[in-house]
N, C-alpha and C positions, 0 to 999 in steps of 0.2 A: 504494500500500500504506500501511497505517497503521503508525506507529512502534511498535516492540515495547515494551510497557510492563511493567516488572517490579515496581516498588515501589508501595505503597499510595498515596503522595502523587500520583504520576503517574497512577495509575488514577483517583483522584478528579478530577484535572484533566481527564482524558479524558471522564469522565461529565459534567462541567460544560460542556465544549465541545459534546458531543452534545446536551445539553438546550437550549443556546442556539441551536444550528443548527436543532434541531427546531422551536423556537418561530418563528424567523425564516422558515424555509422553509415552515412550515405556514401562516404569515400571508401571505407575499408570493410563494410559489412558488419553484421551483428557479432558473428563468431570471432572475428579478428580484432574486435574492440574490447578494451578493458575499462573498468571503472577508474583505474589508476591513470590511464591515458586521458580520459575525459577530465579528471581532476587536474591533471597537469596542464591541459589546454586552458583551463579556467584559472590556473594559478591559485587553486585552493587545495586544502588537505582532502584526502580520501574520506576522512571522518566527516568533514562538512558535507561532502556529496552524499554520504550514507544517511545524513540527517534528513535529507529530502527524499531519497530513494533507497530502500533497504537492499536492493539487488539490481543487477543489470536488466533482468526481465521486466521489472517494474518501470525502470527508466525507459526502456524501449517501448513499452505499452503507452507510456505518457507521451513519447515522441510521436507515435502513430496516431494517438488520440488528438494531439495538437494539429497534425496534418489533416485529420478528418474535420476538425473544427474549422480550419482555414478553408477547406474545400466547400463545406456547407455554407460558410459565410460568403464565399464568392458566388455560389449558386443563388443564394437569396438576394444578393445585390443585383445579380444579373436579371432575375425575374422581376425585380422592381424597376430596372432600367429599360428593359425591352418591352415593347407593346404587343408584338405578334408572338403567339404561342409556338408556331413552327420555328421561329428564330430562337426561342427559349430552348427548345429541344436540341437544336443544332449546337448551341453554345454549351448546353449541358453535356452532350456527348464529348465535345472537345475538352471541357474541364475535367470530366471523368477520366478521359484517356490520360491527361497530364497527371492527374492524381495517382492513377494506377502505376504510371511509370516511376513516379517518385517513391511509391510504396514498394515497388520491386527493388529499387536501389537500396532501400532500407532493409529489406528482408532477405539478405544473402545468408541464409541460415537453414539448418535442418531442424525445423521446429518440432518434428516428431520425437526428437531426443530430449525435449524439455517439457516434462509433463506439467509443471506448474504453469508454464507459459501457454501451453495448449489451451487451457481454460480461458485465460485472459484474451488470447487471440480469437477464439471462437466468439467470446462476448463482444469484442470489437467488430467482428465481421457481421454478427447479428444486428448490432446497432446500426452499422453502416447500411445494411440492406433495408432495415426498417425505415430509417430516415430518408433514404433514396426513394423508396416506394411512396412515402408521404409527399415528397417534393414533386415527383412525376405525376402522382394523382392530382395534386393541386394544379399543375400546368394543364393537364388534360381537362380538368373541371373548368378552369378558366377558359380554355378553348371552346368548350361546349357553351358556356354562358355568354361568350362574346360572339357566338355564331360561326366560329372558324372551324371547329371540329364537330363531328357527329360521333359521339361515344356514349353508349348506354351503361357501361360498367367501367368507370375510371380506375377503380382499385385493381380489378382483374387485369385490365389492359396495361396498367403500370407494371405489374409484376411480370407479365409476359414480355414487355419491353425490356426490362432488366435481365430477364432470363436469356433472351436472345442475345443481348449485348455480351453477357458472360459467356454464352455458348460460342459465339463467334471468336471471342478472345481465346478460348481454350482450343478450339479446332484450328484456328489460323496459326497459333503458336505450337500446334501439334502436341498439346498437353505437356509441354516442357515445364519442369520445375522453375520457380521464380528466377534463380540465378542464371539460368541458361537462355532466357528470353533476350534475343539480340535486337539491335537497332532496326534491322531489316524486318524482324517480326513485328515490332511496334508499328512500323509504317504500314505493313500489310494489315494489321489489326485495325488501324485507323481507317484505311481504305474500305475494308469490308463493313465496318460499322457505319461509315458514311453512306454506303450503298443501301444498307438496311434502313437507315433513317429516311432516306428519300422515299422508299417504298412504304414505310410506316406512315409517314406524314400524308402521302397521297391517299392511303386507305382511310384516313380520318377526315380529310377535307370534304366538306359538303359540296 
């Protein structure tokens, strides 16, 4: 668990720790990163780092969670900025692809070997999928209310949309584990997802 942070100074320190951990894990991967190295990057003692995070798995979970928060913040700002719901879906797919690429850079690890982290990882994935479904449902509902989309089951359609995006990613990357997904794979995934999005939007437009 992460230390409970009440005051602004400690909150700022926490954000500094997360940024340092994000940079090092993103560069070297989870398995090759140590708490000592992160503490050295920050020029603090390892004991100070452990005050905020009891182990590397908890710190990594916090890094991923902060990435998720940033992703959802960008998506919410995007939905407020754009007027057309088809443009919202296009922007969402682009932001989601960028988020996944960042996530892959962070998760250069064999998580099956870390039983404690498995539960934390599953919880984060469950939360990600739940919030994604809610955001897409909201976009589809807005599309129906504004007369752009014809959709009788926004929640079911949102889940289908996300499942197809996930499936295209898995199939296009040939079910490779995270560390083996190449830059070429990412480009191919993006292209397939854009193709799907065009067909998806056409099926919804009245």
